[in-house]
Residue, then its C-alpha position, 0 to 999 in steps of 0.5 A: x472538519x479537517x484542514x491542511x495547508x502546505x507548500x514545498x521547496x526543492x533544489x536540484x543541484x547537478x554537481x558534475x557528470x557523476x554527482x547530483x544532489x536533490x534536496x527539499x522540504x515540505x511544510x504542513x499546517x494541519x487542523x482537525x476539529x474533533x469531539x471529546x469524550x464528553x461531547x465538547x469539541x477540541x482542535x488538534x493542530x500540527x505544524x510539521x516540516x518534512x525535509x528530504x535529501x537524495x544523493x545520486x552517484x553515476x560511477x559508469x554510464x550504465x549504473x547509478x547509486x542513490x541514497x535517500x533520507x526523508x521524513x513524513x507524518x500522519x495527522x491524528x484522525x480516524x480513517x475509513x480503514x479504521x471505521x471498517x472495524x465498526x460492524x465486527x460483533x454485530x454492533x455499530x462500534x466507534x473509533x475515538x481519538x485519545x485525548x493526548x493523541x499526536x501525529x505519527x512521524x517517520x524517518x526513512x532511509x533507502x539505498x539503491x543500485x540501478x543497472x541498465x544495458x541498452x543495445x540496438x534492439x533491446x534494453x535490460x536492467x535491474x534495481x536492488x533497493x534496501x529500505x528502513x523506516x523508523x516510525x515514532x508514536x505509531x498509531x494503533x487501535x485499542x479496544x477500551x470497552x462497550x457502550x449502548x451502540x457496541x464496542x469502542x476502539x481508541x486510536x492511540x500512539x505506540x512507542x514506535x515501529x520499524x519497517x525494513x526490507x529489500x526489493x529486487x526489480x528487473x526489466x526487459x524491452x525488446x524493440x518495443x514489442x515485448x516488455x517484461x517487468x518483475x519485482x519481489x520484496x522481503x519486508x519486516x514490519x514490527x512495533x517496538x512494543x507488543x500491541x494488544x489486539x484483543x482482550x484474550x489474545x497475546x499482544x503482538x509486535x508484528x503488524x497484522x494484515x502485512x505480508x512478509x513477502x510480496x511481488x509482481x510481474x507483467x509481460x506485454x506483447x505489442x506486435x503493431x499499433x492495433x494489437x496488444x496483450x498483457x499478462x500480469x501477476x500479483x503475489x501476496x505472501x502469508x500474513x497474520x489476520x485478526x479474526x474476532x469472535x461472533x455468533x455462528x462463526x468463531x467461539x473465541x478471537x484468534x490470529x489467522x494465518x492467511x495462505x499465499x495468493x497468486x493473482x494472474x490476469x490477462x487483457x487483450x485489445x484490438x483497434x480498427x478503423x471504420x473509414x465510412x464513419x471516420x472513427x476508431x473502435x477498440x475492443x478489449x477482453x480480459x480475465x482477472x484472477x484466472x486461477x480463482x485464488x480467492x479467500x475461501x473462509x468467510x464469516x456469516x450472519x449479521x454479527x460476522x467480523x466484516x473486517x476479516x478480509x484478506x487476499x485478492x479483492x475479486x474472484x475470477x472475473x471476465x471483462x469485455x469492453x468497447x471504446x469508440x473514439x476519433 
């Protein structure tokens, strides 16, 4: 059983036309009813205050500079993503919490520059943002052995981790007819101390299943109130993925470097009115993952590594919909 209570206080101070200070704090009380290794119950409680401060400076009408510092936390508990590992190796494995497990804390710093140029018919702009997050007592899973059900993993606190990078975003709108948005991120995600992901593999500092580069782009065409077409692209760069050994698939555990993916989709909609019925009908049609950039390598059999999944969630997918409304 998990309980969480919290409240948030915020102050927004507009110092003058150029400066704005936003400050706040969130207080959380978290309680987890967990099982010990011997089957008895224990209660993990946390009282956490998470402050946040953001300073905005507008040197000119078209530009903004913003600096932000904030803290956060993750309470000690097992999440669904942890439990997905359970079927690897053909058994019903379990994830347990370390006896001394405590909350994960973060300190985040961001600095951004924003520019927008409006005119009579269009507006365009861009944003450059750098970010740095220091994780303290970062969570990780460690294989600690097997029992009658399968392999046992324990969630533990590491020494910490650092996530940092830079993001560039751009945007354009022309008379509300054409809208374009795009963004690209370069990111580094590493533990301070290498984490043991397998009994036979070299420990890694780098986060698994976390790409170094990723981005998106969307383009929308709306010539009138009835017709709308949207293109969207999601780019996912290469990343290291843990591949656990299993019968008929892999002799030994390995680190697998996934390919990069470009997931392009299109969706079109058209609205028309049925006067006799006094109602409106909207017809939509679309294709997701047009070029079918999808994972090509899968495990087979009941002992497969079910967590060996990467890339887009779906292969090429067609959709057709009808919406009736007044």
